[in-house]
C-alpha positions in Angstrom: 0.0 0.0 0.0 2.9 2.4 0.6 3.4 4.9 3.3 0.6 6.0 5.6 -1.0 9.3 4.6 -0.6 12.4 6.8 -3.8 13.8 8.2 -3.5 17.0 10.3 0.3 16.4 10.1 0.0 13.1 11.9 0.2 9.8 9.9 -2.9 7.7 10.3 -2.5 4.8 12.7 1.0 6.0 13.9 0.1 8.2 16.9 1.5 5.7 19.5 4.6 5.0 17.5 5.3 8.8 17.0 4.7 9.5 20.6 7.2 6.8 21.7 10.0 8.2 19.5 9.2 11.7 20.6 9.6 10.7 24.3 12.7 8.6 23.7 14.5 11.5 22.0 14.2 13.5 25.2 16.1 10.9 27.3 19.6 12.3 26.3 18.6 15.5 28.1 18.1 13.6 31.4 20.8 13.5 34.0 22.1 10.0 34.9 20.1 8.3 32.3 21.3 6.5 29.1 19.3 6.5 25.8 17.5 3.3 24.9 17.3 0.8 22.0 13.9 0.6 20.2 13.1 -1.6 17.2 9.9 -0.9 15.3 8.3 -4.1 13.9 5.5 -4.0 11.3 4.5 -5.3 7.9 6.0 -3.5 4.8 4.5 -0.2 3.9 3.4 0.8 7.4 5.5 3.9 7.7 8.3 2.6 10.0 11.3 4.1 8.1 9.3 7.2 7.1 8.5 7.9 10.8 12.1 7.5 11.9 13.4 9.9 9.3 10.8 12.6 10.1 12.5 13.4 13.4 15.1 16.1 13.5 17.4 16.7 16.5 20.9 17.8 17.3 21.4 14.4 19.1 20.5 12.2 16.1 23.1 10.4 13.9 21.6 8.6 10.9 23.4 5.4 9.8 22.9 3.9 6.3 26.4 2.3 5.9 27.6 -0.7 7.9 30.9 -1.1 6.1 34.1 -0.6 8.2 34.4 2.9 6.9 30.7 3.6 7.5 30.8 2.4 11.1 33.9 4.5 11.8 32.2 7.6 10.3 29.1 7.0 12.4 31.1 6.5 15.6 33.1 9.6 15.1 29.9 11.6 14.5 28.6 10.2 17.8 31.7 11.3 19.6 31.0 14.9 18.7 27.6 14.6 20.4 28.5 12.2 23.2 24.9 11.3 24.1 22.1 10.7 21.7 20.7 8.3 19.1 21.8 6.3 16.1 18.9 6.1 13.7 18.9 3.1 11.3 15.7 3.5 9.1 15.9 0.1 7.5 17.7 -2.6 9.5 17.0 -5.3 6.8 18.9 -3.4 4.2 21.9 -3.0 6.5 21.7 -6.7 7.6 22.2 -7.8 4.0 25.7 -6.3 4.0 27.3 -9.2 5.8 30.8 -7.6 5.9 29.7 -5.1 8.5 26.9 -7.0 10.2 28.9 -8.8 12.8 30.8 -5.7 13.7 27.5 -3.9 14.1 26.2 -6.6 16.5 29.3 -6.1 18.7 28.9 -2.3 18.5 25.3 -2.5 19.6 26.1 -4.6 22.7 28.8 -2.1 23.7 27.1 1.2 22.9 23.8 0.3 24.5 25.4 -1.0 27.7 28.6 0.5 29.1 29.2 2.9 26.3 31.9 3.1 23.6 35.4 4.2 24.8 37.3 4.2 21.5 38.0 2.8 18.0 40.9 0.5 17.1 40.9 -0.7 13.5 43.7 -0.8 11.0 45.7 2.4 11.2 42.9 4.1 13.2 43.2 4.2 16.9 41.0 6.7 18.8 40.3 6.9 22.5 37.4 9.0 23.9 37.7 11.0 27.1 34.4 9.7 28.3 32.2 6.8 27.0 29.9 7.6 24.1 26.3 6.7 25.3 23.9 6.3 22.4 20.6 4.6 21.9 19.5 3.0 18.6 16.2 3.6 16.8 15.6 1.1 14.0 12.9 -0.7 12.1 12.4 -4.0 10.4 9.6 -6.0 8.8 7.6 -8.5 10.9 8.6 -11.5 8.8 12.3 -10.7 8.8 12.2 -10.2 12.6 10.6 -13.6 13.2 13.2 -15.2 10.8 16.1 -13.7 12.8 14.7 -13.7 16.3 16.3 -17.1 17.4 19.8 -16.0 16.4 19.4 -12.5 17.8 18.3 -13.9 21.1 21.3 -16.3 21.1 23.8 -13.5 20.6 22.0 -11.1 22.9 21.1 -8.6 20.2 17.3 -8.7 20.6 17.5 -8.2 24.4 19.2 -4.9 23.9 16.0 -3.5 22.3 12.5 -2.7 23.4 10.5 -4.4 20.6 7.6 -2.2 19.5 5.2 -4.2 17.3 2.2 -2.5 15.7 -0.5 -2.8 13.0 -3.5 -0.9 11.7 -7.2 -1.3 12.3 -9.5 -1.8 9.2 -10.7 1.8 9.8 -7.2 3.1 9.6 -6.7 1.3 6.2 -10.0 2.8 5.0 -8.9 6.3 6.0 -5.7 5.9 4.1 -7.4 4.6 1.0 -9.9 7.5 1.1 -7.0 10.0 1.3 -5.1 8.3 -1.5 -8.2 8.2 -3.8 -8.7 11.9 -3.2 -5.1 12.5 -3.9 -4.8 14.2 -0.6 -1.3 13.1 0.0 -0.7 15.7 2.6 2.7 16.8 3.9 4.5 14.8 6.5 6.9 17.6 7.6 9.8 17.2 10.0 9.4 16.9 13.7 12.0 19.0 15.5 13.1 17.8 19.0 14.8 20.6 20.9 16.0 20.9 24.5 13.3 22.0 26.8 13.1 25.8 27.4 15.7 27.2 29.8 17.4 23.8 30.1 21.2 24.1 30.7 23.1 20.9 30.7 21.2 17.8 31.7 18.0 17.8 33.9 17.4 15.7 37.0 13.8 14.5 37.3 12.6 13.5 40.8 10.7 10.2 41.2 8.8 9.9 44.4 8.4 6.5 46.2 4.8 6.2 45.0 5.7 6.9 41.4 8.6 4.4 41.7 6.1 1.8 42.7 4.0 2.6 39.6 7.1 2.4 37.4 7.9 -1.1 38.8 4.4 -2.3 38.2 4.3 -1.0 34.6 7.8 -2.6 34.1 6.6 -6.0 35.3 3.6 -5.9 33.0 5.9 -5.1 30.1 8.2 -8.0 31.1 5.2 -10.3 30.6 6.2 -12.9 33.1 9.9 -13.0 32.3 12.0 -14.0 35.4 14.1 -10.9 35.1 12.2 -7.6 34.7 15.1 -5.2 35.4 15.5 -4.1 31.8 11.7 -3.4 31.5 11.6 -1.4 34.7 14.7 0.6 33.6 13.1 1.2 30.2 9.8 2.5 31.7 11.6 4.7 34.2 13.5 6.5 31.5 10.4 7.0 29.4 8.4 8.4 32.4 11.2 10.8 33.3 11.6 11.9 29.7 7.8 12.5 29.4 8.0 14.7 32.5 10.9 16.7 31.0 9.0 17.0 27.7 6.2 18.6 29.6 8.5 20.9 31.6 8.0 19.1 34.9 10.8 18.6 37.4 9.2 15.4 38.9 7.4 12.4 37.5 3.6 12.5 37.9 0.7 10.1 37.4 0.1 11.8 34.1 3.5 10.7 32.9 2.9 7.2 34.1 -0.4 6.9 32.3 1.0 8.3 29.0 3.9 5.8 29.0 1.6 3.0 30.2 -0.6 3.5 27.1 2.4 2.4 25.0 3.0 -0.9 26.9 0.6 -3.2 24.8 2.9 -2.7 21.8 5.8 -4.3 23.7 3.8 -7.3 25.1 3.3 -10.4 23.0 1.5 -12.5 21.9 0.3 -11.6 18.5 -1.9 -10.0 17.1 0.1 -6.8 17.5 -1.4 -3.6 18.9 -2.9 -0.7 17.1 -3.5 3.0 17.8 -6.9 2.1 19.1 -5.5 0.3 22.2 -3.2 3.3 22.8 -6.2 5.6 22.7 -8.2 3.4 25.0 -5.5 3.3 27.6 -5.0 7.0 27.4 -8.7 7.4 28.5 -9.9 8.8 25.2 -13.7 9.5 25.4 -15.8 6.7 23.9 -17.7 9.2 21.7 -14.4 10.2 20.1 -13.4 6.5 19.5 -16.9 5.7 18.0 -16.5 8.5 15.5 -13.3 6.9 14.2 -13.6 3.2 14.7 -16.3 0.5 14.4 -17.9 -1.0 17.5 -16.4 -4.4 16.6 -12.9 -2.9 16.4 -13.3 -1.3 19.8 -14.5 -4.5 21.3 -11.7 -6.5 19.9 -9.1 -4.0 21.0 -10.5 -4.1 24.6 -10.3 -7.9 24.5 -6.6 -7.8 23.4 -5.8 -5.6 26.3 -7.5 -8.0 28.7 -5.7 -11.0 27.1 -2.4 -9.1 27.6 -3.5 -8.1 31.1 -2.8 -4.5 30.3 -5.4 -2.3 32.0 -5.0 0.8 34.1 -6.5 -0.6 37.3 -3.5 -2.9 37.6 -1.5 0.3 38.2 -3.9 2.5 40.1 -6.5 0.7 42.1 -10.1 2.2 41.9 -11.4 4.0 45.0 
């Protein structure tokens, strides 16, 4: 079908995905927090690469070359920034270049964990004064992901990423088709991510004991029964603090928790994958608004998916 069409400058069916990236790109402005790894997983033509390339920020380095020279160039660009994101719009295309793929796997494990401290290759030997801490934002088709998952888990590659899997509702497809038939292609435009107003250096966001309890609960839901949920809790904590910073708050609030929690279904298996409708339900969107955009059957099935994944707000905040 091709790329989703932009309506009111927001691509149809990609509100949750866009919000996730927007929040993640604020993490480099946090004190004592490292950027994260996110992999978007969806069928071809669902706007994964388009969305990643829409964002513009001083802390983004885009990588399209995994050769030895390409990796060196990317790392040296990262060194200038020190803390930010490497954006790889199409992981499948880079994976096909086997010469640099193994080196990239090693780089990913290092840069997403302790940080990169230098380059030693051939006649190039560069040491950095402090570790380069970068997250990675990338995208891949659902079929290719499933094909490679076993090996990626074996080498520890998949565990470095939060796996965000999404799809469209039939109503989303219909909106896109209507826009295409009317030749209303719209204009995607760039999304500029800038440091929050009056921010100097990195910002510390306070997390109260009560908010920390909520973060742990959300992290455990995202872990989906895995024996170790430390990565998930850490991932949620960084998103919550970044959402607070994005909204010019110095401490995490229940609003930050809820906005991040609305993204959790996209990280929780099993299939089918989640859609914007689940995101809107968890955000507390009025039913009248949902009924204007989606069919009753779609709303019912989205609610059932949330129940099956055990993702509902009362697991975080108990009703009075």
